[in-house]
C-alpha positions in Angstrom: 14.8 -16.4 24.3 14.2 -14.7 20.9 10.9 -12.9 20.4 9.7 -12.0 16.9 7.1 -9.4 16.1 4.8 -8.7 13.1 3.5 -5.1 12.7 0.5 -4.3 10.4 0.2 -0.6 9.6 -2.9 1.1 8.2 -3.9 4.7 7.4 -4.4 5.5 11.0 -0.7 5.5 11.6 -0.1 8.0 8.8 -2.9 10.3 10.1 -1.4 10.1 13.6 1.8 11.7 12.4 0.5 13.7 9.5 -3.2 14.7 9.5 -2.8 15.7 5.8 -2.8 12.0 5.0 -6.4 11.6 6.1 -8.1 9.8 3.2 -11.1 12.2 3.1 -8.9 15.3 2.7 -6.7 13.5 0.1 -9.8 12.6 -1.9 -11.1 16.2 -1.8 -7.8 17.5 -3.1 -7.7 14.9 -5.8 -11.2 15.7 -6.9 -10.3 19.4 -6.9 -7.3 18.8 -9.2 -9.3 16.6 -11.6 -12.1 19.2 -11.8 -9.5 21.9 -12.6 -7.7 19.8 -15.3 -8.1 21.0 -18.8 -7.4 19.2 -22.0 -8.4 16.6 -24.5 -10.9 13.6 -24.5 -8.7 11.7 -22.0 -9.1 14.5 -19.5 -12.9 14.6 -20.2 -13.2 10.8 -19.6 -11.1 11.0 -16.4 -13.5 13.7 -15.1 -16.5 11.6 -16.0 -15.2 8.6 -14.2 -14.5 10.6 -11.1 -18.0 12.2 -11.1 -19.7 8.9 -11.5 -17.6 7.4 -8.7 -18.5 10.2 -6.3 -21.8 11.7 -7.6 -22.5 13.3 -4.2 -19.0 14.6 -3.8 -16.6 13.6 -1.0 -18.5 12.7 2.1 -16.3 10.2 4.0 -13.0 8.4 4.1 -14.6 5.5 2.3 -14.8 7.6 -0.8 -11.1 7.3 -1.4 -11.5 3.6 -2.2 -14.4 4.3 -4.5 -12.4 6.8 -6.4 -9.2 4.8 -6.8 -11.3 1.7 -7.5 -13.0 3.5 -10.4 -9.6 4.3 -12.0 -8.2 0.9 -11.1 -11.1 -0.8 -12.9 -9.6 0.6 -16.2 -6.9 -2.0 -15.7 -9.6 -4.7 -16.0 -10.8 -3.0 -19.2 -7.3 -3.2 -20.6 -7.0 -6.9 -19.7 -10.3 -7.6 -21.6 -9.2 -5.6 -24.6 -5.8 -7.4 -24.7 -7.7 -10.7 -24.7 -9.9 -9.6 -27.5 -6.9 -8.4 -29.5 -5.2 -11.8 -29.2 -8.4 -13.5 -30.4 -8.6 -11.4 -33.6 -5.0 -11.7 -34.6 -4.4 -11.8 -37.5 -7.9 -12.3 -39.0 -9.3 -8.8 -39.0 -6.6 -6.1 -39.0 -9.1 -3.2 -38.9 -10.8 -4.6 -35.8 -7.4 -5.3 -34.2 -6.4 -1.7 -34.8 -9.6 -0.4 -33.4 -9.3 -2.5 -30.2 -5.7 -1.3 -29.7 -6.8 2.3 -30.1 -9.5 1.9 -27.5 -7.0 0.1 -25.2 -4.5 3.0 -25.6 -7.3 5.5 -24.7 -8.3 3.5 -21.6 -4.7 3.3 -20.5 -4.2 7.0 -20.8 -7.4 7.6 -18.8 -6.3 5.3 -16.0 -2.8 6.8 -15.9 -4.1 10.3 -15.6 -6.5 9.5 -12.8 -3.9 7.4 -10.8 -1.2 10.0 -11.2 -3.4 12.7 -9.6 -4.2 10.4 -6.7 -0.6 9.4 -6.0 0.9 12.8 -6.6 -1.2 14.2 -3.8 -0.1 11.4 -1.5 3.5 11.9 -2.5 3.4 15.6 -1.7 2.0 14.8 1.8 4.4 11.9 2.5 6.4 13.8 5.2 6.0 14.5 8.8 6.7 17.8 10.5 9.7 17.9 12.9 7.8 17.1 16.1 5.6 14.5 14.5 8.6 12.9 12.8 10.5 12.6 16.1 7.4 11.0 17.7 7.2 8.5 14.8 10.9 7.7 15.1 10.4 7.1 18.8 7.6 4.6 18.1 9.6 2.7 15.4 12.6 2.6 17.7 10.4 1.3 20.6 9.1 -1.5 18.4 12.6 -2.6 17.3 14.1 -2.5 20.8 11.2 -4.3 22.5 11.8 -7.4 20.4 15.2 -9.1 20.1 14.2 -11.3 17.1 12.9 -10.6 13.6 10.5 -7.7 13.1 8.4 -7.5 10.0 6.3 -4.5 9.0 3.3 -4.9 6.6 2.4 -1.4 5.4 -1.0 -0.9 3.8 -0.3 2.7 2.9 1.1 4.0 -0.4 2.9 6.9 1.4 6.6 6.7 2.4 6.1 8.1 5.9 7.0 4.8 7.6 9.8 4.1 5.2 11.4 7.5 6.0 11.2 6.8 9.8 12.7 3.4 9.4 15.6 4.8 7.3 16.2 7.3 10.1 16.1 4.7 12.9 17.8 1.7 11.4 21.2 1.0 9.7 21.0 0.0 6.1 22.5 -3.4 7.1 19.5 -4.1 9.4 16.6 -3.2 7.0 15.3 -4.9 3.9 12.3 -4.0 1.8 11.1 -5.2 -1.6 13.9 -3.4 -3.4 16.8 -5.7 -4.4 20.1 -3.9 -3.8 22.0 -6.5 -5.9 20.2 -5.7 -9.2 19.4 -2.6 -11.2 17.1 -2.0 -14.1 17.0 0.8 -16.7 13.9 2.8 -17.0 13.0 6.1 -18.7 11.6 8.9 -16.4 10.6 12.5 -16.7 10.9 13.3 -20.4 12.3 10.0 -21.7 15.4 10.4 -19.5 17.2 7.0 -19.0 18.0 6.1 -15.4 19.3 3.0 -13.6 17.3 2.2 -10.4 16.9 -0.8 -8.1 14.9 -3.8 -9.3 12.3 -5.4 -7.0 12.9 -8.8 -5.5 11.3 -11.6 -7.4 10.8 -14.3 -4.8 11.3 -15.2 -1.1 14.8 -16.4 -1.7 15.8 -12.9 -2.7 15.3 -11.6 0.9 18.5 -11.6 3.0 18.1 -13.7 6.1 20.7 -11.6 7.9 18.6 -8.5 8.1 16.5 -8.3 11.2 13.9 -5.7 10.1 11.7 -6.2 7.0 9.3 -3.7 5.4 6.7 -5.0 3.0 4.3 -2.7 1.2 1.4 -5.0 0.9 -0.5 -2.8 -1.6 2.4 -1.2 -3.3 4.2 2.1 -2.7 4.7 5.4 -4.3 8.2 4.3 -5.1 7.3 1.0 -6.8 6.9 1.2 -10.6 6.3 -1.2 -13.5 6.6 -1.0 -17.3 3.8 -1.8 -19.7 4.5 -5.5 -20.3 5.4 -6.1 -16.7 8.9 -7.2 -17.5 10.5 -4.6 -15.3 9.6 -3.8 -11.7 11.6 -1.0 -10.1 11.9 1.2 -7.1 12.3 4.8 -8.0 14.0 7.2 -5.5 11.5 9.3 -3.5 13.4 12.5 -4.4 12.7 11.8 -8.1 9.0 11.8 -7.4 9.0 15.0 -5.3 9.7 17.5 -8.1 6.4 16.6 -9.9 8.0 16.0 -13.3 7.5 12.2 -13.1 3.8 12.6 -12.4 3.5 14.9 -15.4 5.4 12.4 -17.5 2.9 9.7 -16.6 0.1 12.0 -17.8 2.0 13.0 -21.0 3.2 9.5 -21.7 6.8 10.4 -21.7 8.0 7.7 -19.3 8.0 3.9 -19.8 6.9 3.0 -16.2 3.7 3.3 -14.2 3.0 3.1 -10.4 2.7 -0.4 -9.1 0.0 -0.1 -6.5 -3.3 -1.8 -5.7 -6.0 0.7 -6.8 -9.1 -1.4 -6.7 -12.6 -1.5 -5.2 -13.3 -4.3 -2.7 -14.7 -6.6 -5.4 -11.5 -6.5 -7.4 -8.9 -6.2 -4.6 -8.5 -10.0 -4.0 -7.5 -10.4 -7.7 -5.0 -7.6 -7.5 -3.2 -8.8 -4.4 -2.8 -12.2 -6.0 -0.5 -10.7 -8.6 3.2 -9.9 -8.4 4.7 -7.9 -6.6 1.8 -7.7 -4.1 1.6 -11.5 -3.9 5.2 -11.7 -2.8 4.6 -9.0 -0.1 1.6 -11.0 1.2 3.6 -14.2 1.1 6.5 -12.7 3.1 4.2 -11.0 5.6 2.3 -14.2 6.2 5.6 -15.9 6.9 6.4 -13.1 9.4 3.1 -13.6 11.1 3.7 -17.3 11.4 7.0 -16.9 13.1 6.0 -14.0 15.4 4.7 -14.4 18.9 3.6 -10.8 19.1 1.3 -9.0 16.6 1.0 -5.2 16.6 -1.8 -3.7 14.4 -1.8 0.1 14.2 -4.4 2.2 12.5 -6.1 -0.6 10.5 -9.9 -0.6 10.1 -10.3 -4.4 9.7 -12.4 -3.8 6.6 -10.0 -5.2 4.0 -11.1 -8.7 3.0 -7.7 -10.0 1.7 -5.9 -8.7 4.8 -8.5 -10.2 7.2 -8.2 -13.5 5.4 -4.4 -13.5 5.8 -4.7 -12.7 9.5 -7.3 -15.3 10.2 -5.6 -18.0 8.1 -2.4 -17.6 10.1 -4.1 -17.0 13.5 -6.3 -20.1 13.2 -3.3 -22.2 12.3 -1.3 -21.1 15.4 -0.7 -23.7 18.0 -0.6 -20.9 20.6 -2.4 -17.6 20.2 0.0 -14.7 19.6 -0.1 -11.7 21.9 -2.0 -9.0 20.0 -2.1 -5.3 20.5 -4.5 -3.3 18.3 -3.9 0.4 18.3 -6.8 2.6 17.0 -8.4 6.0 17.6 -11.9 6.1 19.0 -14.5 3.3 19.2 -14.0 1.8 15.8 -13.3 -1.0 15.2 -15.2 -2.8 18.0 -13.7 -5.7 19.8 -16.2 -8.0 18.1 -15.1 -6.7 14.6 -11.5 -7.4 15.5 -12.3 -10.9 16.9 -14.2 -11.8 13.7 -11.3 -10.7 11.5 -9.1 -13.2 13.4 -11.7 -15.9 13.0 -12.4 -15.8 16.8 -16.0 -16.8 17.5 -18.4 -16.6 20.5 -17.7 -20.2 21.4 -13.9 -19.5 21.7 -14.4 -17.7 25.0 -13.0 -14.3 26.1 -10.3 -12.8 23.9 -8.8 -10.6 26.6 -6.2 -13.3 27.3 -4.5 -12.6 24.0 -6.1 -9.4 22.6 -5.6 -5.8 23.9 -7.1 -2.8 22.2 -5.7 0.7 22.7 -8.1 3.4 21.5 -6.0 6.6 22.1 -4.0 6.4 18.8 -0.5 5.6 17.7 1.2 8.8 18.9 2.9 7.9 22.2 1.4 4.4 22.5 4.8 3.1 23.5 4.4 5.0 26.8 1.1 3.4 27.8 0.2 0.5 30.2 -1.2 -1.3 27.2 2.3 -1.3 25.6 3.9 -2.6 28.7 1.4 -5.4 28.9 2.0 -6.2 25.2 5.8 -6.5 25.5 6.0 -8.2 28.9 
């Protein structure tokens, strides 16, 4: 009998295999770089946004979302300005010019802030030798424990999981959002033209023959988009490692920008409803529906769109999937996990289908909880 698995991965997995990807330490480093930046009015505005987002400095992991949400909200400003510009055309050319000037300024502020955030994550998107081997072992254990389809939904921007999967799996087994059949031309670094993989456009673009699927639900360091959203591309990780591309974003000498969800909780639902995130959510939902085992690693259960996806599928299941939640410490509580799935007090004891391991992701495949999960 074939058994399918759906694996949801949060920041806890990244931290387990590289403590440098802790959100609080990332936020501190981003704030340090922003404070040290020197330049024009765009830099000054970026600093002001960061200071307003975190007036008391960095005090917790939750500050990461506050900071990226502040820069992500500039996208909402741009959308409003574009609407205003379309309403004025061609009645008032001076007003139209002024609106476009403000829009250009807001775009530069957003790009500067976002590039600092993602550059720090990019630099830390690697595991040291021992930790990398342990992550490889976990990914391999997941794949070998289930003989059917295995879909990974990654909530992290980093490429730690991707690197492990490329090490463990053959290219013929693995599919992500990049479409190997199509390329697009983008300009990178200092207006250098380059042909890279395009992103898949819809569900039919995913090859059914590949057993393992990786979906970055909130985007990836490697996913980029041009200004009018006509091109969505996957850039090679090695291109991003030499820092030139991040500097090109700040200088405006590239025609693509990172395609990631950088939003506060209020705006996140809107963002994930847009391509390419909507496609990733759609495909992971399908993976959840077809899986009889759900593995959730390092997720806080605080993300409303993710919780809605989990509960929508869970409540529609004829039979409860077997669920293993892997966390570190006492948070989230069993009650918080149950509520995220839509399981209420009247539904009885969740222990028949839900197991929680609180010792972290590193080595979880060697525990009794794991054996219970896969049996």
